[in-house]
N, C-alpha and C positions, 0 to 999 in steps of 0.2 A: 703814398706812391699808390696810384692807380693802375690796374691792368685794363688791356682794351675792352675785355669782356664787361668790367666794371663801368666803363664809360658809356657801353652801347645803353640806350633808354629801355626801360622794362616793356614799354609799349611795342617796340620793335622786336624785342625777343619773343615776345608773344605771340606775334604775327609770324615769326620764324617758326615758333613751336606749332601753331596751327597749321600752317602749309604743311610741316613735317607728317602731323598727324592725318591730315587729308592723304597725303602721299601713302602714309602707312596702311590706312583703311583700304585704299584702292589696291595698293600693291597685294594684300593678303586676303582681300575679297570681303571686307567687312564680317570677320569671322563671329564677333559678340551677337551678331543677330541669330546665330545658331545656337546661343548659350543662354541660360537664366543667370544674369550677372547680379552679384550682390555686392554691392559697395560699402565698404565700412570706413567711416572717417571720425575724426574727433582730436582732440589734444593728446590725451591718454587712453591706453587701453585697446587701442585698434588692433595690434598684433595678437593679444591674449584672444580677443574676441574673435578674430578671423581663423585662428587655430580650433577654437571651440566649435564655430560655425562647420568647420570643414569636417572635425570627427564626428559631429552628428549627423551630418548628410551621408557621411561613409557609412555609419553604424545603421543607417536606414536603407543601405543597399545601393545609394546613389553613387554615378560615378563623378568625381569632383576633381578640378583644378583649383589651386591656390596660390596667390601672390601675397608676399608679407616682406616687411621690413627684413625679417632674418631668414626666410626661406620661400622656395617655389615648391610645390608638390601637385603631381598629377597622378590620380589613381593609386595613392599611397606611396609614391616614389618621390623622395626628396631630394632637394639641391639647395646648397646654401645660397642667400643672395649678399654677395661679396660687395655690391655697388655702393653700399651706404646711402641709398634712396628708399624711401618708403614707396613710392610708384616710380617705375623705371620710365625710360623715353618712350615716345609713343610708338617707335618701331618695335621695341623690345616687347612692349606690352601686347599689339596686336601680333607679334610673332608667337608669343606664348598663347594666346588666345587661340590662334591657328593651330597650335600643337594640341591644345586642348580637345578642339573640334576633332582632329585626326585621331586621338585617342578614345575617342566616344564618350568624352565628357558630357553631361547634361547641364552641371554648374560650374560657373566661375566665381570665386570669392576673391574679391580683390581690395586689398589695402589700400585707401586712396587719401592722398594728402591734399593739404589746401594749396601748396604750391602747383600740383598736377592740375587740379582742377582750375585755378587761376591762369594758369598758362596754357590751356587748350591741350595740356598732353593725352587727357583721356578724351578727346574729343571723337564722336564716333562710336564710344563704348556704348553698347545697349543697356544700361542698368535697368533692373528690374525691381530692385530693393535698394533701399537707402538706409543706412544705419547710423545715428550719431551717437558716440559714448559719452562726451561732454565737450565743453570749449572753454579754456582758461588761457591766461596769459601764456603766448609763445609765438615766435616768429615775428615779433614786431620790427625786427630789422627789415623784413620784406613788406609785410602788410601795412605798418605803419601805426595802425590803431586796431584795438580790439574789435570795432564794430566792422571794420575793412576783412579782419580775418574771419569773423562770423559769417559775413556775407559770401567770401569765398567757400565757406563749408556749405552753405545753402545752395549752392551751385549744384551739387548732386542731387539735392532734393529738387530742384527745377528741372534737372534732365529726368528724374523718375517721374515726376508729375506728368510731363509730357508723354511718358511712356505709360500712363495709368498703372504704375506699379504699386509698391508697398512702401510704406514708412515705418521704421522703429526708431523709437525716440526714448533716450534716458529722462524719463520725468524728475529726476532728482537734481539735473543738472539747471544752471542759471538761466533762467528765460526759456523753457521747453517749448514753450507756445510758439516760438518764431519758427520752429521746424516743423510744425503742424499746421501752418497757415497755408497750405496748399490743396488743391483738389486732387484726390489721388484714388486709387482702388480701394485700400485699406490702410489703416493707421494702428500700430500697437505702442504702447507705452510700457516702460519697464520701472520699477520703483522698488525701494527698500523702506518706504515709508511716506512718500508724499501723497497723502489720501485726498488733499484738496483739489488739485488737479485731476487726479484719477477718476474723482466722482463728479467732477464739475463738468467735464467733458464726455458725453455718452457716446461720441463717435469714436472713441478711442478703445481698443480692446487692450484692456490693461492685466499685467502679468506681476503680481507683488511676491516678495520673499518676505516670509513671517517665520517668526521664532528662530532668529538668525543666532548662530553660535560660531563666534571666531577663535581659531588657535594657531599656533605656529605651524602646525602641520596641516590645516585645511580649514575648510568651512562647512557647516551644516546649515540648512535652513529647509522651510516648507514652501512648496507652491501648491496651492489647493490642498489635497490630501495626501501629496506625496511628498516624501523625505528625500532631500537631495544631499550628497556628500561630495565636495571637490577637494582635490589635493592641492589648491592653490589658495594660500591664505590671504586674508584681507578683506575688507568690506567692499573695495573697488574690485575684487576679482568674483564676488556676488554679484556685483553690478555687470559685469563682463560676461558671466554665466547667464544672466536673466536676458540681456542681450541677444545673445545666442540662442537661448530658448525662445524668444519671440520669433526670430526669424524662422526656427525650424516649425513652431506651431502654425506660421502662415503658409508653410510649404506642406502642411497636412501630416506632420511627423507626431506621433503620440507622446506623451509626457513619459512613459515607461522607456521608451527607446532613448529619449533625450536624456534621461538620468542615468541610463547605463553608459552612454558616451561620454558624459561629463565625469563619471565616476573612475573611467579607465586612462583618464588624462593626468599623468603624474606631474607634470610641469611644463614650463615652457621655458625655452633658453634665454637666460640674461633677464627673465620677469620674476622678480623675487626667488630668483634660483638659490636653492641651497647648496653650500659646499661642504661634503663630508668631511669629517677631521676626527682623530682620537685624542685632541686636545680638551675636548668638552667646550669647545665655541660653537656658538651659532653665527655661521658666517653667511651673508647674503649677498649676492650680486643681482644689481637692478638697474632698470634703464632709465629710472626718474631723472629727469633734468629740466624740471620746471618747478617753480615755487609750490603750485597745487599738488603735483605727483609727490615732492618730497613732504609736504606736510602731512599727506594721506598715508604714505609710507613709514614716516618715523612716527606719526600718530599711531599706527597700527603697533609697530615694534615696541614702543612704550607701553602699550596696553599690555602686551603679552609677556614682557621680560619679568623676571623673578625680582624682587623688592632689593636685593643687593646687588645685581647684575648691573654692569655699566652698557651704554651703547657707545660706540666706537664709529665715526663718520669718517670715509675716505672719497671725497668729491671734488670735482671742479667744474668748470663751465667752458663749453665749446666756443671755439673762435669763430670769428666772421658770422656772429648770430646776435640776437638781442642783448645789447649790453645792460641795458635797464634791469633785467631780471637777476643779474648776477649778486648784488648784494641781497635781494629780495631771497634768494636760495640760501645764502649764508646766515641770514636771519632764522629762517625755519631750522635749519640744521642745528645751529648753535642753541636753539630754544629746547631741542629734545634731545640731542647727544651730550654725554659727559666729556668726550674727548672729540676733537674736531680736527682732522687733517685736510687740509685744501692743497689739491695737486693739479697737475696737468690735465686736462683732457682734451680732446682733438683740437690743436689751436689753428688748424689751416693756416692762414697767412698772417694770424696776429702774434704778438710777443708773448709767450707763455707766463713770463714774469708779470707783465702788465695785466694780464686777464685774472691771475691770481691775487694781485693787489686789489684790482676791482671787485673780486668776490669778497675779500676780506674785510672791505668797509662795512659790510653787513654783521659780521661777527658781535655778538653780544655776550657779556657777563664771561669772557674767558681770557686768560693771560696766556699771551704767546709763550711758548717755551715750558708751560707748565701744564695746560690742558688744551692747548691748541697749537699747531704747527702750520708753516708753509713748507711744503717739501715738493719741489717741481717734478723730480722724478717719481713716476707713477708706482714703479715697482719698490723704490724705497719708501714711499708714503704705504704702500700695502705691508712692507715688511716692519715699519713702525708700528702699525695697527697691531700686528701679530705679537710684536714683542710685549707691547704694554698690556695686552689683553689678559685677563683670568678666566678660569672656567666659569661657564655660564654667561659670560659677557657675550654682546651683540655685535659683530663687525658688520657693516653695511658699506659695500663698495658701489658707487651709484655713478650713472652717467653715460657708460659705454655698452651696458649690457652684455650682448653676446657678440658684439663686432670682432672680428678676426683680425682687423688693423687698424691702425691709428694715423690719421691723416695730418702730416707736418708739412707746411709749405705746399709744394706740387708732389710729394712723396707718400706713399702708403707704406708705413712701417707695421711689420707683424706684430700684433698685440692680441691677446683675449686675457680679461680680466681673471675668469675661472682658472685658465692654465697657470696663469701668472700666480695666483693664489696658491694652488697646490703645488707649485714649484718651491715657494717659500716656505710651505707647510713642511716639505720635504727637507729643508734645510735646518728647521728648527730641531 
């Protein structure tokens, strides 16, 4: 059964968004013309990179506004983003930009989704810098093909190219050249080891992390002769730190200031967030919701766990989204985790039980009821994970991150993974 919204052609919806964006810019007086706008796009890592860029700019004494999936921030004052959107409506974006101008901000750091770019919701935003973290399979329910998805991401770079701005590209991603093939003021690339591209294109200013050491508490690495320590674990967070570093360097900020700012960041809500407990458990809450992000997350967890420890996974897949990725997610998780619990993730208008069954198709080398379970109630799934865990084990609860509610049908039900885990720990 289709809703009226689902029956309207996307081209007509996009026209509506474009007209709305034009109206929003006219109403608020094109406020982004008065700001240095830094746009961060990519499948994974956007939120963390945006937080890092913001903290570095603030450390350098800049007045900064920031809008991300999890929060809004103006000159250090934060407010949660409860919309469930990476990039909010055009009127909300322009209103926020106008507020940033009134508060005397010089910069606006804007997490920018492929949907917002494709639907013209950021029309009129005067982006000066474009950052791409990576592009892997996601949102194919909307974009249909990975090529169309990449094309949507490149729209941010087209905008910045017209503004003679700056490009920041992850050289470790697949086909980074696509995002460098524009005339632009300056280009920066960051890498943890892609020397071939780094040395073959002399037009790119390359920032490389060397002597990388990864641990469950964080990471250490070298940039030139400076030693960096970040409290965010895993290689992908080293990449995020490098992306933020490139932005800062392009703005004339020195490495020492960048290093100090990154070291002060103790964590990002819902992104490899650790939940303290007295049970000897390593409990992680993370937003990972693609096969690639799960591969990176669980690969990291497997590399740092003790030899006798087990990984227990609690995950699901969001409704009204790319159905093809569901079994792929399960294949990744079942490869790394000794115990797997498939549960409800925001179902939207889909049947949660059907989603779980579609996810379960990808489970490999597991026996239901023995080392893998299907538990629709997310709280009960978390409770099961805590009940079977032994001291030293790792529990990873993924998919919802720092969200404060779960969308079921047309309702928003209060929910936060971290809070529920803490409540269940109290019960034990």
